[in-house]
C-alpha positions in Angstrom: 0.1 -0.1 -0.1 1.6 3.3 -0.9 1.8 6.1 1.4 -0.7 9.0 0.7 0.4 12.5 0.5 -1.0 14.7 3.3 -3.3 17.2 1.5 -4.3 18.6 -2.1 -6.2 21.5 -3.5 -8.0 20.9 -6.6 -10.7 23.4 -7.8 -11.6 21.6 -11.0 -14.0 18.4 -11.9 -13.0 14.7 -11.9 -9.5 13.3 -11.6 -10.7 11.0 -8.9 -7.8 8.4 -9.5 -5.3 11.2 -9.0 -7.1 12.5 -5.9 -7.0 9.1 -4.0 -3.2 9.7 -3.9 -4.0 12.3 -0.9 -5.0 11.7 2.7 -7.3 14.9 2.3 -8.4 16.9 -0.7 -9.9 20.4 -0.8 -12.7 20.7 -3.4 -15.2 23.0 -4.5 -18.8 21.9 -3.7 -20.0 22.5 -7.2 -17.5 20.0 -8.8 -18.4 16.8 -7.2 -21.5 14.5 -6.6 -22.2 12.8 -3.2 -21.4 9.6 -5.1 -18.0 10.8 -6.2 -17.3 11.9 -2.6 -18.4 8.6 -1.2 -16.1 6.8 -3.5 -13.1 9.2 -2.4 -13.9 8.3 1.3 -14.0 4.6 0.4 -10.5 5.0 -0.9 -9.3 6.5 2.3 -9.3 10.1 1.2 -11.1 12.8 3.4 -12.8 15.5 1.2 -13.0 19.0 2.4 -15.2 21.6 1.1 -14.0 25.0 0.3 -15.7 27.9 2.0 -14.9 31.7 1.6 -15.7 33.9 4.9 -14.4 37.2 3.8 -15.2 37.6 0.0 -18.2 37.0 -2.0 -18.9 36.8 -5.9 -19.7 40.2 -7.4 -23.7 39.6 -7.8 -25.0 42.5 -5.6 -25.9 41.5 -2.0 -26.7 43.5 1.2 -23.5 42.3 3.0 -21.2 43.5 0.5 -18.8 46.2 1.1 -17.8 48.8 -1.4 -14.3 47.6 -2.1 -13.3 44.5 -4.0 -10.3 42.3 -4.5 -9.5 42.9 -8.4 -7.4 39.8 -8.5 -10.2 37.4 -8.4 -13.2 39.6 -9.1 -14.7 39.1 -5.7 -16.2 41.9 -3.4 -15.3 42.0 0.4 -18.2 41.4 2.8 -19.5 42.4 6.2 -18.8 39.0 8.2 -21.2 40.3 10.9 -24.2 40.7 8.6 -26.8 38.2 9.7 -27.5 37.1 5.9 -24.0 36.6 5.2 -23.6 34.4 8.3 -26.7 32.5 7.3 -25.3 31.8 3.7 -22.0 30.5 5.1 -23.8 28.3 7.7 -26.2 26.9 5.0 -23.4 26.2 2.6 -21.5 24.6 5.2 -24.5 22.3 6.1 -25.0 21.7 2.3 -21.4 20.3 2.1 -21.8 18.2 5.1 -25.0 16.6 3.5 -23.2 16.0 0.4 -20.5 13.9 2.2 -17.8 16.4 2.7 -15.8 15.6 6.1 -14.8 19.0 6.8 -14.2 22.7 5.6 -11.3 24.7 4.5 -12.0 28.3 5.3 -10.7 30.8 3.1 -10.3 34.7 2.8 -9.8 35.1 6.6 -7.2 37.6 6.2 -9.8 40.2 5.0 -10.2 41.0 8.7 -6.8 42.7 8.4 -8.4 45.3 6.0 -11.1 46.0 8.4 -9.8 45.3 11.9 -13.1 46.0 13.3 -14.3 42.6 11.8 -12.1 40.7 13.8 -14.5 39.6 16.5 -17.2 38.9 13.9 -15.0 36.7 11.9 -13.9 34.7 15.0 -17.8 34.4 15.8 -18.5 33.1 12.3 -15.7 30.5 12.7 -17.0 29.5 16.2 -20.3 29.0 14.7 -19.1 26.8 11.7 -17.1 25.0 14.4 -20.2 24.0 16.4 -22.0 23.1 13.0 -19.2 20.7 11.8 -18.6 19.0 15.2 -15.8 16.5 15.1 -15.3 17.0 11.2 -12.0 18.8 10.2 -11.9 22.6 10.1 -8.8 24.1 8.4 -8.1 27.8 8.2 -6.0 29.5 5.3 -3.6 31.8 7.1 -5.7 34.0 9.4 -2.8 35.0 11.6 -4.5 38.1 12.8 -7.1 36.0 14.4 -4.4 34.3 16.6 -4.5 33.2 19.4 -8.1 32.8 19.4 -8.3 31.0 16.0 -6.1 28.0 17.4 -9.1 27.0 19.6 -11.6 26.8 16.7 -9.9 24.9 13.9 -7.8 21.6 13.8 -5.1 23.1 11.5 -3.6 26.0 9.4 -2.7 26.1 6.0 0.3 28.6 5.2 -0.6 29.7 1.8 2.4 31.2 -0.2 4.7 30.1 2.3 7.6 30.2 0.0 6.4 31.1 -3.5 3.6 32.8 -5.0 2.0 34.4 -8.3 1.7 37.7 -9.3 0.2 39.3 -12.6 3.8 39.1 -13.9 4.4 35.6 -13.1 5.3 33.1 -10.5 8.0 34.0 -8.0 9.8 33.4 -4.8 8.6 35.6 -2.0 10.8 38.6 -1.1 13.0 38.1 2.0 10.9 40.1 4.3 7.8 38.0 3.3 9.8 34.7 3.8 10.8 35.9 7.3 7.3 36.9 8.2 5.8 33.7 7.2 8.5 31.8 9.1 7.8 33.7 12.2 4.1 32.8 11.9 5.0 29.1 11.4 7.0 29.3 14.7 4.1 31.0 16.6 1.8 28.2 15.1 4.0 25.5 16.2 3.4 26.1 19.8 -0.6 25.7 19.4 -0.7 22.1 18.5 -2.5 22.5 15.4 -1.9 20.5 12.0 0.0 22.8 9.6 0.5 22.7 5.9 2.2 24.8 3.2 0.5 25.7 0.0 2.6 27.3 -2.6 2.5 28.2 -6.4 5.0 27.4 -9.2 5.1 27.1 -13.0 8.9 25.8 -13.5 10.6 22.9 -11.8 13.0 24.8 -10.0 10.5 26.9 -8.5 8.3 24.3 -7.3 11.9 22.3 -5.8 12.4 25.5 -3.9 8.9 25.6 -2.4 9.1 22.0 -1.7 12.7 22.0 -0.1 12.0 24.8 2.1 8.7 23.5 3.5 10.6 20.0 4.1 13.2 21.8 6.0 10.7 23.3 8.3 8.7 20.2 8.8 5.7 21.3 6.7 3.8 18.9 4.3 3.3 21.0 1.2 1.0 21.1 -2.0 2.3 23.1 -5.0 0.2 24.1 -7.8 -0.8 26.7 -10.3 -2.7 30.1 -9.3 -6.1 28.4 -10.2 -5.3 25.2 -8.3 -6.3 23.2 -11.4 -3.0 21.2 -11.4 -2.2 17.9 -9.5 
């Protein structure tokens, strides 16, 4: 029996045979059927559902703020708005009903743009924790929400730990960002959480750099393209 890799992110459809190589996979709820999720679970692969907490699609909604994220054509939200909270809880329940065994919480760092949102974001995560129960709950970064975040989630993914994408291509992070991420890793290591790295690369040497640096610091890592459509 081969040893499964720790965690993958795949925001496309299908590829079940490739996905079964991983112990856990973060997927989009629109991309898989309950039957496909059941098959993955039968192969010893835990499917996790993607869920955005700080950004939304641009279709007008009462919880939208006036600012947006041009990189993804998304709109920042008010995490305290009751309708947004309900939509996140409903989406999480839908994922569980489909057969997902946990959630990957994205866009938590929007709370750094609006510091007054910190408490509301933590409250929303606490509600999701209560909803999923013993199922896995992972946070994407969310360093601004520490230390309270550590009691609400099972693990943290350090996205762009070593490499990232930009409008001008993929690259190694500048030194000050590498050092900041490392300081966050050291802080997280004392909190008893599962820790993973997620990096981006389009060249062999860049992927090798990301993998070697993550391995040096004891982090299971996954490296893909910007849209997370490459396994």
